[in-house]
N, CA, C and O atoms as CSV, one atom per row, in Angstrom:
chain,resi,resn,atom,element,x,y,z
A,1,MET,N,N,20.499,21.004,17.764
A,1,MET,CA,C,20.120,20.435,16.200
A,1,MET,C,C,18.920,21.192,16.110
A,1,MET,O,O,17.954,21.144,16.870
A,2,ASP,N,N,19.117,22.029,14.907
A,2,ASP,CA,C,17.537,22.823,14.551
A,2,ASP,C,C,16.706,21.856,14.183
A,2,ASP,O,O,16.882,20.656,13.976
A,3,MET,N,N,15.783,22.540,14.133
A,3,MET,CA,C,14.481,21.524,13.288
A,3,MET,C,C,14.680,21.791,11.673
A,3,MET,O,O,14.305,20.955,10.851
A,4,ASN,N,N,15.477,23.380,11.189
A,4,ASN,CA,C,15.242,22.359,9.907
A,4,ASN,C,C,16.045,21.304,9.622
A,4,ASN,O,O,15.407,20.439,9.024
A,5,ARG,N,N,17.525,20.931,9.857
A,5,ARG,CA,C,18.079,19.869,10.268
A,5,ARG,C,C,17.195,18.146,10.491
A,5,ARG,O,O,17.460,16.959,10.297
A,6,ILE,N,N,16.237,18.844,10.924
A,6,ILE,CA,C,15.795,17.437,11.609
A,6,ILE,C,C,15.252,16.630,10.541
A,6,ILE,O,O,15.423,15.496,10.095
A,7,GLU,N,N,14.391,17.839,10.250
A,7,GLU,CA,C,13.196,16.965,8.680
A,7,GLU,C,C,14.079,17.151,8.038
A,7,GLU,O,O,14.185,15.966,7.719
A,8,GLU,N,N,14.974,17.672,7.452
A,8,GLU,CA,C,16.515,17.035,6.417
A,8,GLU,C,C,16.719,14.915,6.593
A,8,GLU,O,O,16.852,13.815,6.056
A,9,GLN,N,N,16.610,15.579,7.578
A,9,GLN,CA,C,17.797,13.763,7.641
A,9,GLN,C,C,16.323,12.493,8.312
A,9,GLN,O,O,16.386,11.306,8.632
A,10,ALA,N,N,15.012,13.602,8.282
A,10,ALA,CA,C,13.404,12.536,8.325
A,10,ALA,C,C,13.492,11.980,6.234
A,10,ALA,O,O,13.716,11.012,5.507
A,11,ARG,N,N,13.124,13.447,6.196
A,11,ARG,CA,C,12.693,13.286,3.904
A,11,ARG,C,C,13.949,12.202,3.810
A,11,ARG,O,O,13.728,11.071,3.377
A,12,TYR,N,N,15.010,12.521,4.150
A,12,TYR,CA,C,16.366,12.359,3.418
A,12,TYR,C,C,16.162,10.474,3.433
A,12,TYR,O,O,16.350,9.762,2.447
A,13,TYR,N,N,15.564,9.777,5.396
A,13,TYR,CA,C,15.795,8.797,5.150
A,13,TYR,C,C,14.532,7.927,5.312
A,13,TYR,O,O,14.470,6.768,5.722
A,14,GLN,N,N,13.471,8.797,4.872
A,14,GLN,CA,C,11.939,8.338,4.751
A,14,GLN,C,C,11.872,7.936,2.765
A,14,GLN,O,O,11.054,7.149,2.290
A,15,ASN,N,N,12.720,8.549,2.091
A,15,ASN,CA,C,12.936,8.173,0.982
A,15,ASN,C,C,13.994,7.144,0.156
A,15,ASN,O,O,13.817,6.615,-0.942
A,16,LEU,N,N,15.100,7.051,1.023
A,16,LEU,CA,C,15.681,6.464,0.782
A,16,LEU,C,C,15.665,4.633,0.245
A,16,LEU,O,O,16.591,4.106,-0.371
A,17,PRO,N,N,14.485,3.988,0.639
A,17,PRO,CA,C,14.339,2.532,0.130
A,17,PRO,C,C,14.141,3.425,-1.689
A,17,PRO,O,O,14.811,3.160,-2.687
A,18,LEU,N,N,13.071,4.419,-1.577
A,18,LEU,CA,C,12.969,4.559,-3.490
A,18,LEU,C,C,13.928,5.303,-3.971
A,18,LEU,O,O,13.632,5.410,-5.161
A,19,ARG,N,N,15.171,6.052,-3.734
A,19,ARG,CA,C,16.463,6.260,-3.651
A,19,ARG,C,C,17.245,5.154,-4.730
A,19,ARG,O,O,17.541,4.928,-5.903
A,20,ASP,N,N,17.313,4.711,-3.437
A,20,ASP,CA,C,18.745,2.758,-3.224
A,20,ASP,C,C,17.710,1.774,-3.458
A,20,ASP,O,O,17.235,1.197,-2.480
A,21,ARG,N,N,17.211,1.448,-4.860
A,21,ARG,CA,C,16.454,0.509,-4.335
A,21,ARG,C,C,16.819,-0.909,-3.983
A,21,ARG,O,O,16.114,-1.856,-4.331
A,22,SER,N,N,18.068,-1.060,-3.200
A,22,SER,CA,C,18.814,-2.516,-2.688
A,22,SER,C,C,18.246,-2.123,-1.252
A,22,SER,O,O,17.848,-3.195,-0.797
A,23,VAL,N,N,18.104,-1.528,-0.689
A,23,VAL,CA,C,17.258,-1.175,0.192
A,23,VAL,C,C,15.295,-1.572,-0.604
A,23,VAL,O,O,14.536,-1.485,-1.569
A,24,LYS,N,N,15.597,-2.230,1.480
A,24,LYS,CA,C,13.341,-1.957,1.495
A,24,LYS,C,C,12.598,-1.496,1.889
A,24,LYS,O,O,11.430,-1.330,1.538
A,25,ALA,N,N,13.531,-1.007,3.253
A,25,ALA,CA,C,12.977,-0.192,4.633
A,25,ALA,C,C,13.675,0.591,5.323
A,25,ALA,O,O,14.735,0.075,4.968
A,26,VAL,N,N,14.036,1.484,6.080
A,26,VAL,CA,C,14.434,2.230,7.151
A,26,VAL,C,C,14.045,1.917,8.670
A,26,VAL,O,O,13.133,2.324,9.390
A,27,VAL,N,N,14.833,1.259,8.815
A,27,VAL,CA,C,13.868,1.074,10.560
A,27,VAL,C,C,14.562,1.683,11.531
A,27,VAL,O,O,15.728,1.313,11.670
A,28,HIS,N,N,13.998,2.831,12.501
A,28,HIS,CA,C,14.480,3.418,13.931
A,28,HIS,C,C,14.362,2.694,15.028
A,28,HIS,O,O,13.446,2.290,15.744
A,29,LEU,N,N,15.708,2.619,14.979
A,29,LEU,CA,C,15.855,2.043,16.329
A,29,LEU,C,C,16.063,2.636,17.950
A,29,LEU,O,O,16.940,3.500,17.916
A,30,GLU,N,N,15.713,2.508,18.872
A,30,GLU,CA,C,16.103,3.593,20.145
A,30,GLU,C,C,17.555,3.042,20.442
A,30,GLU,O,O,18.296,3.958,20.798
A,31,ASP,N,N,18.339,1.477,20.385
A,31,ASP,CA,C,19.392,0.953,21.338
A,31,ASP,C,C,19.520,-0.022,19.886
A,31,ASP,O,O,18.727,-0.611,19.151
A,32,ALA,N,N,20.922,0.174,19.947
A,32,ALA,CA,C,21.801,-0.437,18.989
A,32,ALA,C,C,21.706,-2.002,19.314
A,32,ALA,O,O,21.779,-2.730,18.325
A,33,GLU,N,N,21.548,-2.647,20.606
A,33,GLU,CA,C,21.305,-3.494,21.174
A,33,GLU,C,C,20.254,-4.062,20.512
A,33,GLU,O,O,20.140,-5.244,20.835
A,34,ASP,N,N,19.230,-3.608,19.512
A,34,ASP,CA,C,18.102,-3.860,19.049
A,34,ASP,C,C,18.014,-3.960,18.116
A,34,ASP,O,O,16.848,-3.949,17.720
A,35,GLU,N,N,19.525,-4.194,16.654
A,35,GLU,CA,C,19.196,-4.723,15.646
A,35,GLU,C,C,19.984,-5.819,15.274
A,35,GLU,O,O,20.368,-5.878,14.106
A,36,LEU,N,N,20.446,-7.140,16.473
A,36,LEU,CA,C,19.903,-8.656,15.939
A,36,LEU,C,C,18.932,-8.593,15.921
A,36,LEU,O,O,18.439,-8.514,14.796
A,37,PHE,N,N,18.171,-8.585,16.879
A,37,PHE,CA,C,17.175,-8.982,17.649
A,37,PHE,C,C,16.131,-8.763,15.335
A,37,PHE,O,O,15.928,-9.431,14.321
A,38,TRP,N,N,15.928,-7.508,15.850
A,38,TRP,CA,C,14.918,-6.762,14.716
A,38,TRP,C,C,15.840,-7.066,12.828
A,38,TRP,O,O,15.284,-6.435,11.930
A,39,ASN,N,N,16.166,-7.295,12.711
A,39,ASN,CA,C,17.056,-7.707,11.796
A,39,ASN,C,C,16.764,-9.105,11.853
A,39,ASN,O,O,16.447,-9.575,10.761
A,40,HIS,N,N,16.779,-9.814,12.707
A,40,HIS,CA,C,16.604,-11.201,12.292
A,40,HIS,C,C,15.249,-11.244,12.086
A,40,HIS,O,O,14.949,-11.760,11.010
A,41,GLN,N,N,13.899,-10.696,13.081
A,41,GLN,CA,C,13.044,-11.135,12.939
A,41,GLN,C,C,12.561,-10.033,11.429
A,41,GLN,O,O,11.441,-10.332,11.013
A,42,LEU,N,N,13.191,-8.979,10.704
A,42,LEU,CA,C,12.232,-8.976,8.972
A,42,LEU,C,C,13.028,-10.406,8.834
A,42,LEU,O,O,12.524,-11.517,8.997
A,43,GLN,N,N,14.255,-10.145,8.528
A,43,GLN,CA,C,14.861,-11.544,7.383
A,43,GLN,C,C,13.755,-12.348,7.038
A,43,GLN,O,O,13.302,-12.204,5.903
A,44,LYS,N,N,13.003,-13.524,8.128
A,44,LYS,CA,C,11.740,-14.225,8.369
A,44,LYS,C,C,11.492,-14.053,7.699
A,44,LYS,O,O,11.485,-14.712,6.660
A,45,ALA,N,N,10.797,-12.061,8.148
A,45,ALA,CA,C,9.377,-12.367,7.685
A,45,ALA,C,C,9.571,-11.938,6.008
A,45,ALA,O,O,8.755,-12.369,5.193
A,46,SER,N,N,10.549,-11.186,5.637
A,46,SER,CA,C,10.336,-10.785,4.451
A,46,SER,C,C,12.141,-10.611,4.038
A,46,SER,O,O,12.303,-9.411,4.257
A,47,PRO,N,N,13.560,-11.181,3.561
A,47,PRO,CA,C,14.658,-11.572,3.375
A,47,PRO,C,C,14.692,-10.156,2.495
A,47,PRO,O,O,13.834,-10.068,1.617
A,48,ALA,N,N,15.850,-8.757,2.703
A,48,ALA,CA,C,15.912,-8.282,2.221
A,48,ALA,C,C,16.902,-7.919,2.906
A,48,ALA,O,O,17.396,-8.582,3.818
A,49,ALA,N,N,17.573,-5.967,2.218
A,49,ALA,CA,C,18.225,-4.766,2.830
A,49,ALA,C,C,17.288,-4.657,3.396
A,49,ALA,O,O,16.085,-4.839,3.213
A,50,TYR,N,N,18.505,-4.033,4.823
A,50,TYR,CA,C,17.273,-3.643,5.772
A,50,TYR,C,C,18.365,-1.830,6.177
A,50,TYR,O,O,19.572,-2.059,6.096
A,51,HIS,N,N,18.107,-0.609,6.472
A,51,HIS,CA,C,18.814,0.505,7.004
A,51,HIS,C,C,17.676,1.472,8.332
A,51,HIS,O,O,16.782,2.293,8.536
A,52,PHE,N,N,18.905,0.274,9.012
A,52,PHE,CA,C,19.248,0.697,9.815
A,52,PHE,C,C,19.747,1.723,10.617
A,52,PHE,O,O,20.904,2.069,10.375
A,53,LEU,N,N,18.851,2.573,11.961
A,53,LEU,CA,C,19.408,4.203,12.229
A,53,LEU,C,C,19.004,3.991,13.855
A,53,LEU,O,O,17.925,3.886,14.440
A,54,VAL,N,N,20.208,3.982,14.225
A,54,VAL,CA,C,20.007,4.147,15.776
A,54,VAL,C,C,20.370,5.564,16.320
A,54,VAL,O,O,21.122,6.447,15.905
A,55,GLN,N,N,19.660,5.465,17.265
A,55,GLN,CA,C,18.821,7.055,17.669
A,55,GLN,C,C,20.195,6.213,19.723
A,55,GLN,O,O,20.292,5.115,20.271
A,56,LYS,N,N,20.733,7.407,19.938
A,56,LYS,CA,C,21.673,7.038,20.944
A,56,LYS,C,C,21.133,7.363,21.938
A,56,LYS,O,O,19.956,7.716,22.013
A,57,ASP,N,N,21.876,7.292,22.794
A,57,ASP,CA,C,20.877,8.113,25.114
A,57,ASP,C,C,21.878,10.146,23.879
A,57,ASP,O,O,21.367,11.091,23.279
A,58,MET,N,N,22.927,9.841,24.096
A,58,MET,CA,C,22.892,11.491,23.816
A,58,MET,C,C,22.101,12.301,22.337
A,58,MET,O,O,22.409,12.149,21.155
A,59,PRO,N,N,21.192,13.029,22.836
A,59,PRO,CA,C,20.440,13.457,21.631
A,59,PRO,C,C,21.018,14.181,20.676
A,59,PRO,O,O,20.516,14.065,19.558
A,60,LYS,N,N,21.874,14.850,20.787
A,60,LYS,CA,C,22.491,14.934,18.859
A,60,LYS,C,C,22.907,14.443,18.639
A,60,LYS,O,O,23.413,14.899,17.614
A,61,LEU,N,N,23.561,12.764,18.942
A,61,LEU,CA,C,23.570,12.389,18.252
A,61,LEU,C,C,23.081,10.930,17.222
A,61,LEU,O,O,22.566,9.862,17.552
A,62,ILE,N,N,23.416,11.349,16.174
A,62,ILE,CA,C,22.220,9.847,15.051
A,62,ILE,C,C,23.523,9.358,14.453
A,62,ILE,O,O,24.214,10.127,13.784
A,63,MET,N,N,24.030,7.578,14.767
A,63,MET,CA,C,24.238,7.031,14.006
A,63,MET,C,C,23.743,5.864,13.265
A,63,MET,O,O,22.685,5.493,13.774
A,64,TYR,N,N,24.209,4.889,11.921
A,64,TYR,CA,C,23.426,4.634,10.954
A,64,TYR,C,C,24.747,3.305,11.160
A,64,TYR,O,O,25.928,3.101,11.440
A,65,ASN,N,N,23.889,2.892,10.901
A,65,ASN,CA,C,24.607,1.419,10.204
A,65,ASN,C,C,23.345,0.197,8.541
A,65,ASN,O,O,22.277,-0.415,8.564
A,66,GLN,N,N,24.015,0.387,7.866
A,66,GLN,CA,C,23.312,-0.261,6.755
A,66,GLN,C,C,23.372,-1.896,7.131
A,66,GLN,O,O,24.490,-2.100,7.604
A,67,ILE,N,N,22.932,-2.592,7.113
A,67,ILE,CA,C,22.433,-4.738,7.651
A,67,ILE,C,C,22.533,-5.314,5.836
A,67,ILE,O,O,22.994,-4.280,5.353
A,68,SER,N,N,22.469,-5.723,5.333
A,68,SER,CA,C,22.756,-6.388,4.133
A,68,SER,C,C,22.653,-7.727,3.500
A,68,SER,O,O,23.012,-7.819,2.326
A,69,LEU,N,N,22.393,-8.343,3.862
A,69,LEU,CA,C,22.564,-10.196,3.930
A,69,LEU,C,C,21.605,-10.186,2.369
A,69,LEU,O,O,20.778,-9.425,1.868
A,70,LYS,N,N,22.212,-11.396,2.005
A,70,LYS,CA,C,22.116,-12.449,1.030
A,70,LYS,C,C,21.809,-13.878,1.159
A,70,LYS,O,O,21.785,-14.597,0.160
């Protein structure tokens, strides 16, 4: 993955809460197993929809998953 693509993705996710008002924040996680823990903590602190960006061990693969609890 070249640096232009990485920078483009960084700008996209940085501005996601501005473009989609239903998303309160984008949260970067190192492991998918952290998603439940952090969603629980964030929902207790400030209930809203959070967009979790999970980076796997494979350096070129980035997956994301949006959790929306109402």
